[in-house]
MIBA-988457 format. One record per residue: residue in three letters; x, y, z of N, C-alpha, C in turn. Coordinates in steps of 0.001 Angstrom, whole numbers, plus 500000, padded with zeros to 6 digits. Example, Ala and Ser with C-alpha at 12.3 -4.5 7.8 and 13.67 -1.06 7.14 Angstrom:
BEGIN
ALA513190494310507800512300495500507800513200496700507800/SER512850497750507080513670498940507140512900500030507870/
//
This chain:
BEGIN
MET643600368271167053645017368038167033645438367409168358/VAL646147366307168255646593365577169437648041365956169731/LYS648242366385170964649607366722171380650340365439171766/SER651526365315171281652315364151171693653174364554172896/THR653271363638173807654112363927174969655540363531174642/PRO656457364368175013657860364054174701658316362811175464/GLU659227362117174874659838360952175516660602361436176749/PRO660405360798177910661118361254179117662625361026178986/ARG663374361934179579664839361816179565665333360646180386/PHE664621360354181444665044359297182349663896358323182553/ARG664227357072182567663252356032182893663768355269184102/HIS662848354967184952663195354264186177663604352821185841/GLU664799352414186263665274351052186059665772350500187387/ARG664920349813188078665311349219189356665977347877189110/HIS666958347575189892667632346283189870668239345965188511/LYS669045346899188020669782346666186783670732345485186974/SER671211344955185887672168343857185956673415344296186713/LEU674053343339187347675271343633188095676374344076187152/SER677204344973187628678392345371186872679447344292187103/PRO679910343660186044680871342569186242682239343083186679/LEU682882342332187542684256342619187940685157341616187228/PRO686139342095186475687028341173185771687883340324186713/GLN688051340789187940688794340023188946688176340319190310/PRO688296339394191246687740339642192583688450340806193264/ARG687749341474194138688359342574194898689313342013195949/ASP690477342629196048691441342285197086691254343235198259/LEU690032343315198725689683344200199831688944343379200876/ILE689389343497202106688779342814203239688398343876204255/ILE687278343698204914686877344598206000687100343866207317/ALA687683344558208282687858344010209626687227344980210612/CYS686471344430211549685846345323212533685739344636213889/PRO685793345452214937685624344939216296684148344618216522/PRO683838344108217690682416343949217992681738345320217926/LEU680631345384217244679898346645217154678730346617218124/ARG678317347779218569677206347882219516675897347470218876/SER675794347685217575674505347518216915674609346540215749/LYS673721345539215746673698344633214598673204345368213351/VAL672538346499213546672106347314212407673330347827211651/ASN674332348319212367675541348827211717676270347723210968/LEU676460346565211593677130345464210915676313345023209697/SER675015344983209813674156344591208692674264345580207535/ARG674346346852207843674526347863206788675896347733206126/ILE676909347443206918678250347247206360678246346034205431/VAL677592344958205843677507343747205003676814344057203685/ARG675722344787203739674996345117202506675866345950201562/THR676516346977202102677366347826201269678555347040200736/ALA679168346222201581680300345411201137679894344536199963/SER678757343910200059678286343046198974678070343844197691/CYS677452345009197803677233345855196619678558346250195969/CYS679614346384196780680930346789196274681769345604195810/GLY681255344397195931682010343226195501683001342710196523/VAL682901343183197758683754342683198842683162341357199297/ARG684005340371199479683507339035199801683880338537201190/ARG684632339345201956685098338846203262685102339962204298/ILE684497339660205446684519340549206604685010339732207785/ILE685981340291208497686515339641209692686067340474210881/THR685496339816211871685032340530213060685313339676214278/ASN685203340284215420685176339492216640683998339966217455/GLY683488339071218261682270339371218987681066338885218207/SER679942339422218512678688339004217893678669339351216405/THR678249338399215609678132338643214167676689338464213726/LYS675768338834214574674357338722214214674017339753213149/ILE673430339271212083673068340106210941671551340174210856/ASP671019341344210613669591341503210356669379341338208858/PRO668766340230208427668623339970206990667740340984206269/THR666875341670206988666052342689206312666872343923205974/ILE667990344119206666668883345247206376669982344808205414/ALA670630343681205701671741343205204865671245342710203506/ARG669988342312203445669380341787202211670233340671201617/ASP670431340663200323671186339585199670672645339578200079/GLY673119340677200630674510340748201058674851339694202093/ALA673886339311202912674132338303203935674523336963203320/ASP674085336709202095674422335456201407675685335567200574/GLN676152336782200320677273337001199408678597337248200102/VAL678550337654201363679771338033202080680059336991203154/GLU681288336492203149681728335553204183682100336366205415/ILE681495336031206545681786336732207795682523335765208711/GLU683768336110209039684600335293209918684602335924211300/SER684240335162212288684299335651213660685556335095214312/ARG686403335971214798687657335591215446687676336096216875/ARG688451335413217696688579335835219083689243337207219172/SER690233337428218290690922338708218218691266338972216760/ILE691140340226216331691469340508214931692942340856214745/VAL693650341161215815695048341573215693695924340487215063/PRO695883339228215521696706338205214869696340338017213386/VAL695077338150213067694631338019211672695195339168210840/LEU695165340375211384695719341532210670697216341347210432/LYS697930340852211429699372340626211278699653339594210187/LYS698858338539210147699038337500209130698735338059207739/LEU697667338847207609697328339452206318698429340412205868/LYS699017341135206815700129342043206482701309341239205945/GLU701602340108206576702672339226206094702385338732204668/ASN701114338614204329700708338144203001700545339289201997/GLY701067340462202338701102341566201376699933342522201403/PHE699067342418202385697952343362202494698401344608203236/GLN697925345756202774698115347027203474696985347117204501/ILE697305347441205734696306347527206802695985349009207019/VAL694741349379206721694307350780206774693178350916207790/GLY693407351742208803692375351995209799691551353213209422/LEU690263353101209582689351354217209348689099354850210709/GLU689927355858211017689919356416212364690526357806212360/GLN690029358660213233690615359982213430691776359805214411/THR693000360024213916694189359851214754695187360951214438/THR696253360995215218697383361824214815697925361191213541/ASN698309361989212603698884361534211343697922360772210429/SER696629360797210721695712360151209770695625361024208527/LYS695375360376207391695314361059206108693862361277205713/ASN693636362334204994692308362641204487691938361601203427/LEU690790360977203569690342359948202632690322360460201197/HIS690022361742201007689950362323199658691300362323198941/HIS692395362213199697693737362284199112694546361007199322/PHE693894359968199785694599358730200110694537357758198934/GLN695678357142198622695736356127197570695789354747198225/PHE694719353992198056694688352626198576695604351732197761/ALA696128350712198391696767349614197672695648348673197251/ARG695849347961196152694809347014195712694523345994196820/LYS695575345449197435695400344485198527695335345261199838/THR694120345528200288693897346337201482692950345647202443/VAL693251345780203717692298345447204774691858346780205358/LEU690569347064205290690002348279205876689498347924207272/VAL690114348520208274689768348240209663688902349381210172/VAL687676349055210561686761350083211071686658349939212581/GLY686320351027213239686315351041214693684941350889215316/HIS684960350616216591683744350542217403683052351901217392/GLU681736351897217464680962353136217369681360354182218406/ARG681648353789219607681978354746220671683473354848220953/HIS684181353719220865685572353670221316686589353709220183/GLY686156353556218953687087353562217827687970352329217831/LEU689178352474217312690137351373217265690964351351218538/THR691263350158219013692081350029220221693523350388219904/ASP694303350664220950695726350943220773696441349760220139/GLU696020348554220488696630347347219921696405347286218402/VAL695205347606217962694920347616216521695664348765215847/LEU695670349943216476696406351083215907697875350735215670/GLY698447349910216549699841349521216419700138348641215213/VAL699118348035214616699296347147213464699116347897212140/LEU698481349063212190698124349778210963699340350252210172/ASP699196350221208855700153350872207967699769352335207765/HIS698467352588207743697939353944207543696641354090208322/ALA696345355317208681695032355673209215694453356735208296/VAL693191356563207934692512357559207114691288358056207868/GLU690967359301207613689765359880208216688984360626207158/ILE687705360792207442686809361497206527686524362859207131/PRO686763363935206382686501365267206937685041365415207387/VAL684871366062208526683540366322209074683355367836209104/TYR682252368302208583682024369742208433680962370292209386/GLY680413369430210212679408369858211180679412368884212342/LEU678473369055213233678372368176214400677408367044214098/PRO677619365865214677678653365484215616680024365388214950/PHE681032365007215696682407365076215224682831363933214307/SER681969362942214127682323361818213260681058361227212645/TYR681265360477211567680156359793210896679855358480211614/ASN678650358007211446678267356677211903679201355656211258/VAL679534354575211965680502353602211471680068352978210142/ALA678794352692209978678334352101208716678412353121207585/THR678087354363207879678172355428206872679620355665206469/ALA680512355765207448681928355993207164682518354826206369/THR682146353609206728682629352442205990682153352501204545/SER680907352873204340680373352997202981681158354022202174/MET681490355136202795682239356179202099683635355684201716/ALA684289354973202630685630354452202347685574353367201269/LEU684553352514201312684402351488200277684175352128198916/TYR683385353176198898683144353874197628684459354418197072/GLU685275355008197927686547355562197463687467354466196941/TYR687541353352197642688355352230197166687849351772195787/CYS686551351595195645685976351149194365686185352187193257/ARG686182353449193608686453354494192621687881354367192106/GLN688804354059193016690202353908192630690479352611191870/PHE689691351578192147689867350264191507688532349785190932/PRO688036350434189891686710350065189380686638348664188794/GLY687774348088188446687776346759187845688047345626188802/GLY687976345911190085688186344835191048689421344977191858/
//
């Protein structure tokens, strides 16, 4: 008697087809110069996976293609001398400017409702957002931290915020 093996519940499917977005995402990421090209490369990769097509930065925009993978080809990276004038212009064009930073009056990311047209401003790994950038924000959001150190890595925190935005706007 030959025993038959049951059909497995799960089968490994790597690189499934992309989930189509019926409309482009109205989400832009803005960030200061980061200390590590690894962090910017991770942000680019995650942004691409989330359907984000534009990142505005100032300073070095060197991307490690082994980390960013195909995201380096999918996301437009604009390097500006200063991001503050760009943020002001985007605000004039109807974008909500949201800083990912621990501040007075920052809101818990778990309870924050993004606007569809949002610029997510992430901070420098050590210094966070400057006072000048804080002055342009419509909102500041933070991610609760339950252990040490006191904050998440900038690429990790950006990924978490992008996930929340995509959860709120799954169709783009």
